[in-house]
N, CA, C and O atoms as a Tripos MOL2 file, in Angstrom:
@<TRIPOS>MOLECULE
protein
  172   171    43     0     0
PROTEIN
NO_CHARGES

@<TRIPOS>ATOM
      1 N          71.7800  -33.1350  -42.7030 N.3       1 MET1
      2 CA         71.1170  -32.9370  -41.4320 C.3       1 MET1
      3 C          71.8870  -33.6180  -40.3120 C.2       1 MET1
      4 O          72.0210  -33.0670  -39.2190 O.2       1 MET1
      5 N          72.3760  -34.7750  -40.5760 N.am      2 GLY2
      6 CA         73.1180  -35.5050  -39.5590 C.3       2 GLY2
      7 C          74.3500  -34.7620  -39.0830 C.2       2 GLY2
      8 O          74.7080  -34.8280  -37.9070 O.2       2 GLY2
      9 N          75.0020  -34.0490  -40.0030 N.am      3 ASP3
     10 CA         76.1950  -33.2850  -39.6270 C.3       3 ASP3
     11 C          75.8580  -32.2100  -38.6030 C.2       3 ASP3
     12 O          76.5890  -32.0220  -37.6310 O.2       3 ASP3
     13 N          74.7640  -31.5110  -38.8180 N.am      4 LYS4
     14 CA         74.3600  -30.4480  -37.8870 C.3       4 LYS4
     15 C          73.9910  -31.0080  -36.5190 C.2       4 LYS4
     16 O          74.2330  -30.3660  -35.4970 O.2       4 LYS4
     17 N          73.4090  -32.1980  -36.4990 N.am      5 LEU5
     18 CA         72.9950  -32.8160  -35.2390 C.3       5 LEU5
     19 C          74.0810  -33.7110  -34.6450 C.2       5 LEU5
     20 O          73.9220  -34.2480  -33.5490 O.2       5 LEU5
     21 N          75.1730  -33.8640  -35.3680 N.am      6 LYS6
     22 CA         76.2900  -34.7160  -34.9450 C.3       6 LYS6
     23 C          75.8650  -36.1830  -34.7800 C.2       6 LYS6
     24 O          76.2620  -36.8660  -33.8360 O.2       6 LYS6
     25 N          75.0380  -36.6390  -35.7390 N.am      7 ILE7
     26 CA         74.6480  -38.0450  -35.7760 C.3       7 ILE7
     27 C          74.9120  -38.5770  -37.1850 C.2       7 ILE7
     28 O          75.0600  -37.8010  -38.1290 O.2       7 ILE7
     29 N          74.9700  -39.8810  -37.3180 N.am      8 SER8
     30 CA         75.3020  -40.4820  -38.6050 C.3       8 SER8
     31 C          74.1350  -40.4110  -39.5880 C.2       8 SER8
     32 O          72.9790  -40.2430  -39.2020 O.2       8 SER8
     33 N          74.4720  -40.5430  -40.8550 N.am      9 LYS9
     34 CA         73.4580  -40.5550  -41.9080 C.3       9 LYS9
     35 C          72.4820  -41.7160  -41.6810 C.2       9 LYS9
     36 O          71.2780  -41.5780  -41.8980 O.2       9 LYS9
     37 N          73.0040  -42.8280  -41.2540 N.am     10 ARG10
     38 CA         72.1790  -44.0110  -41.0060 C.3      10 ARG10
     39 C          71.1520  -43.7540  -39.8930 C.2      10 ARG10
     40 O          70.0110  -44.2090  -39.9830 O.2      10 ARG10
     41 N          71.5530  -43.0360  -38.8600 N.am     11 THR11
     42 CA         70.6380  -42.7010  -37.7700 C.3      11 THR11
     43 C          69.5050  -41.8230  -38.2900 C.2      11 THR11
     44 O          68.3430  -42.0280  -37.9380 O.2      11 THR11
     45 N          69.8420  -40.8490  -39.1240 N.am     12 VAL12
     46 CA         68.8310  -39.9740  -39.7140 C.3      12 VAL12
     47 C          67.8540  -40.7990  -40.5480 C.2      12 VAL12
     48 O          66.6410  -40.6040  -40.4670 O.2      12 VAL12
     49 N          68.3880  -41.7220  -41.3510 N.am     13 GLU13
     50 CA         67.5400  -42.5760  -42.1850 C.3      13 GLU13
     51 C          66.6190  -43.4500  -41.3200 C.2      13 GLU13
     52 O          65.4470  -43.6310  -41.6500 O.2      13 GLU13
     53 N          67.1470  -43.9860  -40.2250 N.am     14 ASP14
     54 CA         66.3390  -44.8130  -39.3150 C.3      14 ASP14
     55 C          65.2010  -44.0020  -38.6920 C.2      14 ASP14
     56 O          64.0580  -44.4570  -38.6510 O.2      14 ASP14
     57 N          65.5210  -42.8020  -38.2100 N.am     15 TYR15
     58 CA         64.4890  -41.9420  -37.6120 C.3      15 TYR15
     59 C          63.4240  -41.5870  -38.6380 C.2      15 TYR15
     60 O          62.2300  -41.6080  -38.3390 O.2      15 TYR15
     61 N          63.8660  -41.2580  -39.8550 N.am     16 ARG16
     62 CA         62.9240  -40.9000  -40.9190 C.3      16 ARG16
     63 C          61.9890  -42.0760  -41.2170 C.2      16 ARG16
     64 O          60.7850  -41.8850  -41.3890 O.2      16 ARG16
     65 N          62.5310  -43.2650  -41.2760 N.am     17 GLU17
     66 CA         61.7290  -44.4580  -41.5460 C.3      17 GLU17
     67 C          60.6980  -44.6870  -40.4420 C.2      17 GLU17
     68 O          59.5490  -45.0280  -40.7240 O.2      17 GLU17
     69 N          61.1060  -44.5000  -39.1890 N.am     18 ARG18
     70 CA         60.1730  -44.6570  -38.0640 C.3      18 ARG18
     71 C          59.0510  -43.6310  -38.1340 C.2      18 ARG18
     72 O          57.8900  -43.9430  -37.8670 O.2      18 ARG18
     73 N          59.4120  -42.4020  -38.4970 N.am     19 ILE19
     74 CA         58.4050  -41.3390  -38.6190 C.3      19 ILE19
     75 C          57.4270  -41.6760  -39.7370 C.2      19 ILE19
     76 O          56.2220  -41.4820  -39.5780 O.2      19 ILE19
     77 N          57.9220  -42.1750  -40.8610 N.am     20 LEU20
     78 CA         57.0510  -42.5740  -41.9690 C.3      20 LEU20
     79 C          56.0370  -43.6230  -41.5060 C.2      20 LEU20
     80 O          54.8520  -43.5390  -41.8280 O.2      20 LEU20
     81 N          56.5070  -44.5890  -40.7630 N.am     21 ILE21
     82 CA         55.6260  -45.6600  -40.2910 C.3      21 ILE21
     83 C          54.5880  -45.1200  -39.3030 C.2      21 ILE21
     84 O          53.3990  -45.4130  -39.4210 O.2      21 ILE21
     85 N          55.0470  -44.3320  -38.3320 N.am     22 LYS22
     86 CA         54.1380  -43.8310  -37.2960 C.3      22 LYS22
     87 C          53.0950  -42.8650  -37.8450 C.2      22 LYS22
     88 O          51.9630  -42.8340  -37.3630 O.2      22 LYS22
     89 N          53.4700  -42.0790  -38.8480 N.am     23 THR23
     90 CA         52.5290  -41.1030  -39.4150 C.3      23 THR23
     91 C          51.7430  -41.6880  -40.5850 C.2      23 THR23
     92 O          50.8230  -41.0500  -41.0980 O.2      23 THR23
     93 N          52.1030  -42.8960  -41.0040 N.am     24 LYS24
     94 CA         51.4990  -43.5470  -42.1630 C.3      24 LYS24
     95 C          51.6690  -42.7080  -43.4340 C.2      24 LYS24
     96 O          50.8250  -42.7250  -44.3300 O.2      24 LYS24
     97 N          52.7850  -41.9770  -43.4830 N.am     25 ALA25
     98 CA         53.0990  -41.1560  -44.6490 C.3      25 ALA25
     99 C          53.8410  -42.0130  -45.6730 C.2      25 ALA25
    100 O          54.4890  -43.0000  -45.3240 O.2      25 ALA25
    101 N          53.7350  -41.6190  -46.9400 N.am     26 LYS26
    102 CA         54.4010  -42.3550  -48.0140 C.3      26 LYS26
    103 C          55.7520  -41.7450  -48.3790 C.2      26 LYS26
    104 O          56.5950  -42.4050  -48.9870 O.2      26 LYS26
    105 N          55.9520  -40.4790  -48.0020 N.am     27 ASN27
    106 CA         57.2000  -39.7990  -48.3540 C.3      27 ASN27
    107 C          57.3950  -38.5820  -47.4550 C.2      27 ASN27
    108 O          56.6140  -38.3500  -46.5320 O.2      27 ASN27
    109 N          58.4420  -37.8110  -47.7310 N.am     28 SER28
    110 CA         58.7600  -36.6420  -46.9060 C.3      28 SER28
    111 C          57.6570  -35.5960  -46.9360 C.2      28 SER28
    112 O          57.3960  -34.9350  -45.9310 O.2      28 SER28
    113 N          57.0190  -35.4460  -48.0700 N.am     29 VAL29
    114 CA         55.9100  -34.4900  -48.1720 C.3      29 VAL29
    115 C          54.7940  -34.8990  -47.2180 C.2      29 VAL29
    116 O          54.1890  -34.0470  -46.5670 O.2      29 VAL29
    117 N          54.5210  -36.1830  -47.1340 N.am     30 GLY30
    118 CA         53.5090  -36.6840  -46.2200 C.3      30 GLY30
    119 C          53.8510  -36.3840  -44.7670 C.2      30 GLY30
    120 O          52.9650  -36.0890  -43.9660 O.2      30 GLY30
    121 N          55.1270  -36.4580  -44.4280 N.am     31 ILE31
    122 CA         55.5640  -36.1390  -43.0680 C.3      31 ILE31
    123 C          55.3140  -34.6580  -42.7790 C.2      31 ILE31
    124 O          54.8180  -34.3040  -41.7100 O.2      31 ILE31
    125 N          55.6570  -33.8030  -43.7310 N.am     32 VAL32
    126 CA         55.4520  -32.3620  -43.5550 C.3      32 VAL32
    127 C          53.9640  -32.0470  -43.4180 C.2      32 VAL32
    128 O          53.5730  -31.2610  -42.5550 O.2      32 VAL32
    129 N          53.1380  -32.6540  -44.2610 N.am     33 LEU33
    130 CA         51.6990  -32.4240  -44.1790 C.3      33 LEU33
    131 C          51.1400  -32.8850  -42.8340 C.2      33 LEU33
    132 O          50.3000  -32.2090  -42.2410 O.2      33 LEU33
    133 N          51.6030  -34.0210  -42.3630 N.am     34 TYR34
    134 CA         51.1770  -34.5220  -41.0560 C.3      34 TYR34
    135 C          51.5350  -33.5110  -39.9650 C.2      34 TYR34
    136 O          50.7110  -33.1900  -39.1090 O.2      34 TYR34
    137 N          52.7660  -33.0190  -40.0050 N.am     35 ALA35
    138 CA         53.2270  -32.0550  -39.0060 C.3      35 ALA35
    139 C          52.3780  -30.7820  -39.0390 C.2      35 ALA35
    140 O          52.0150  -30.2480  -37.9910 O.2      35 ALA35
    141 N          52.0670  -30.3050  -40.2220 N.am     36 LEU36
    142 CA         51.2530  -29.0910  -40.3440 C.3      36 LEU36
    143 C          49.8310  -29.3230  -39.8360 C.2      36 LEU36
    144 O          49.2760  -28.4820  -39.1280 O.2      36 LEU36
    145 N          49.2550  -30.4420  -40.1920 N.am     37 ARG37
    146 CA         47.8760  -30.7550  -39.7770 C.3      37 ARG37
    147 C          47.7540  -30.9250  -38.2620 C.2      37 ARG37
    148 O          46.7000  -30.6570  -37.6850 O.2      37 ARG37
    149 N          48.8270  -31.3670  -37.6280 N.am     38 HIS38
    150 CA         48.7930  -31.6240  -36.1960 C.3      38 HIS38
    151 C          49.5020  -30.5210  -35.3930 C.2      38 HIS38
    152 O          49.8480  -30.7100  -34.2270 O.2      38 HIS38
    153 N          49.7040  -29.3910  -36.0310 N.am     39 ASP39
    154 CA         50.3310  -28.2210  -35.3890 C.3      39 ASP39
    155 C          51.6750  -28.5400  -34.7510 C.2      39 ASP39
    156 O          52.0020  -28.0100  -33.6890 O.2      39 ASP39
    157 N          52.4560  -29.4030  -35.3950 N.am     40 LEU40
    158 CA         53.7930  -29.7200  -34.9130 C.3      40 LEU40
    159 C          54.8190  -28.7660  -35.5230 C.2      40 LEU40
    160 O          55.9540  -28.6680  -35.0580 O.2      40 LEU40
    161 N          54.3940  -28.0720  -36.5660 N.am     41 PHE41
    162 CA         55.2680  -27.1480  -37.2880 C.3      41 PHE41
    163 C          54.4040  -26.0490  -37.8610 C.2      41 PHE41
    164 O          53.3310  -26.3200  -38.4000 O.2      41 PHE41
    165 N          54.8510  -24.8270  -37.7530 N.am     42 LYS42
    166 CA         54.0810  -23.7120  -38.3020 C.3      42 LYS42
    167 C          54.9230  -22.9610  -39.3120 C.2      42 LYS42
    168 O          56.1350  -22.8160  -39.1570 O.2      42 LYS42
    169 N          54.2590  -22.4880  -40.3430 N.am     43 ILE43
    170 CA         54.9510  -21.7520  -41.4000 C.3      43 ILE43
    171 C          54.9740  -20.2830  -41.0400 C.2      43 ILE43
    172 O          55.5110  -19.4710  -41.7930 O.2      43 ILE43
@<TRIPOS>BOND
     1     1     2 1
     2     2     3 1
     3     3     4 2
     4     3     5 am
     5     5     6 1
     6     6     7 1
     7     7     8 2
     8     7     9 am
     9     9    10 1
    10    10    11 1
    11    11    12 2
    12    11    13 am
    13    13    14 1
    14    14    15 1
    15    15    16 2
    16    15    17 am
    17    17    18 1
    18    18    19 1
    19    19    20 2
    20    19    21 am
    21    21    22 1
    22    22    23 1
    23    23    24 2
    24    23    25 am
    25    25    26 1
    26    26    27 1
    27    27    28 2
    28    27    29 am
    29    29    30 1
    30    30    31 1
    31    31    32 2
    32    31    33 am
    33    33    34 1
    34    34    35 1
    35    35    36 2
    36    35    37 am
    37    37    38 1
    38    38    39 1
    39    39    40 2
    40    39    41 am
    41    41    42 1
    42    42    43 1
    43    43    44 2
    44    43    45 am
    45    45    46 1
    46    46    47 1
    47    47    48 2
    48    47    49 am
    49    49    50 1
    50    50    51 1
    51    51    52 2
    52    51    53 am
    53    53    54 1
    54    54    55 1
    55    55    56 2
    56    55    57 am
    57    57    58 1
    58    58    59 1
    59    59    60 2
    60    59    61 am
    61    61    62 1
    62    62    63 1
    63    63    64 2
    64    63    65 am
    65    65    66 1
    66    66    67 1
    67    67    68 2
    68    67    69 am
    69    69    70 1
    70    70    71 1
    71    71    72 2
    72    71    73 am
    73    73    74 1
    74    74    75 1
    75    75    76 2
    76    75    77 am
    77    77    78 1
    78    78    79 1
    79    79    80 2
    80    79    81 am
    81    81    82 1
    82    82    83 1
    83    83    84 2
    84    83    85 am
    85    85    86 1
    86    86    87 1
    87    87    88 2
    88    87    89 am
    89    89    90 1
    90    90    91 1
    91    91    92 2
    92    91    93 am
    93    93    94 1
    94    94    95 1
    95    95    96 2
    96    95    97 am
    97    97    98 1
    98    98    99 1
    99    99   100 2
   100    99   101 am
   101   101   102 1
   102   102   103 1
   103   103   104 2
   104   103   105 am
   105   105   106 1
   106   106   107 1
   107   107   108 2
   108   107   109 am
   109   109   110 1
   110   110   111 1
   111   111   112 2
   112   111   113 am
   113   113   114 1
   114   114   115 1
   115   115   116 2
   116   115   117 am
   117   117   118 1
   118   118   119 1
   119   119   120 2
   120   119   121 am
   121   121   122 1
   122   122   123 1
   123   123   124 2
   124   123   125 am
   125   125   126 1
   126   126   127 1
   127   127   128 2
   128   127   129 am
   129   129   130 1
   130   130   131 1
   131   131   132 2
   132   131   133 am
   133   133   134 1
   134   134   135 1
   135   135   136 2
   136   135   137 am
   137   137   138 1
   138   138   139 1
   139   139   140 2
   140   139   141 am
   141   141   142 1
   142   142   143 1
   143   143   144 2
   144   143   145 am
   145   145   146 1
   146   146   147 1
   147   147   148 2
   148   147   149 am
   149   149   150 1
   150   150   151 1
   151   151   152 2
   152   151   153 am
   153   153   154 1
   154   154   155 1
   155   155   156 2
   156   155   157 am
   157   157   158 1
   158   158   159 1
   159   159   160 2
   160   159   161 am
   161   161   162 1
   162   162   163 1
   163   163   164 2
   164   163   165 am
   165   165   166 1
   166   166   167 1
   167   167   168 2
   168   167   169 am
   169   169   170 1
   170   170   171 1
   171   171   172 2
@<TRIPOS>SUBSTRUCTURE
     1 MET1         2 RESIDUE 1 A MET
     2 GLY2         6 RESIDUE 1 A GLY
     3 ASP3        10 RESIDUE 1 A ASP
     4 LYS4        14 RESIDUE 1 A LYS
     5 LEU5        18 RESIDUE 1 A LEU
     6 LYS6        22 RESIDUE 1 A LYS
     7 ILE7        26 RESIDUE 1 A ILE
     8 SER8        30 RESIDUE 1 A SER
     9 LYS9        34 RESIDUE 1 A LYS
    10 ARG10       38 RESIDUE 1 A ARG
    11 THR11       42 RESIDUE 1 A THR
    12 VAL12       46 RESIDUE 1 A VAL
    13 GLU13       50 RESIDUE 1 A GLU
    14 ASP14       54 RESIDUE 1 A ASP
    15 TYR15       58 RESIDUE 1 A TYR
    16 ARG16       62 RESIDUE 1 A ARG
    17 GLU17       66 RESIDUE 1 A GLU
    18 ARG18       70 RESIDUE 1 A ARG
    19 ILE19       74 RESIDUE 1 A ILE
    20 LEU20       78 RESIDUE 1 A LEU
    21 ILE21       82 RESIDUE 1 A ILE
    22 LYS22       86 RESIDUE 1 A LYS
    23 THR23       90 RESIDUE 1 A THR
    24 LYS24       94 RESIDUE 1 A LYS
    25 ALA25       98 RESIDUE 1 A ALA
    26 LYS26      102 RESIDUE 1 A LYS
    27 ASN27      106 RESIDUE 1 A ASN
    28 SER28      110 RESIDUE 1 A SER
    29 VAL29      114 RESIDUE 1 A VAL
    30 GLY30      118 RESIDUE 1 A GLY
    31 ILE31      122 RESIDUE 1 A ILE
    32 VAL32      126 RESIDUE 1 A VAL
    33 LEU33      130 RESIDUE 1 A LEU
    34 TYR34      134 RESIDUE 1 A TYR
    35 ALA35      138 RESIDUE 1 A ALA
    36 LEU36      142 RESIDUE 1 A LEU
    37 ARG37      146 RESIDUE 1 A ARG
    38 HIS38      150 RESIDUE 1 A HIS
    39 ASP39      154 RESIDUE 1 A ASP
    40 LEU40      158 RESIDUE 1 A LEU
    41 PHE41      162 RESIDUE 1 A PHE
    42 LYS42      166 RESIDUE 1 A LYS
    43 ILE43      170 RESIDUE 1 A ILE
């Protein structure tokens, strides 16, 4: 993902960690569920 956005792997990891904390998610699935529940992403 970082390659497509032209940012480092570490930056991606930092952003992911912040999102986990803010959404109170335990993993990536939790982030996706949060996004779906809050209409941040639609299938």
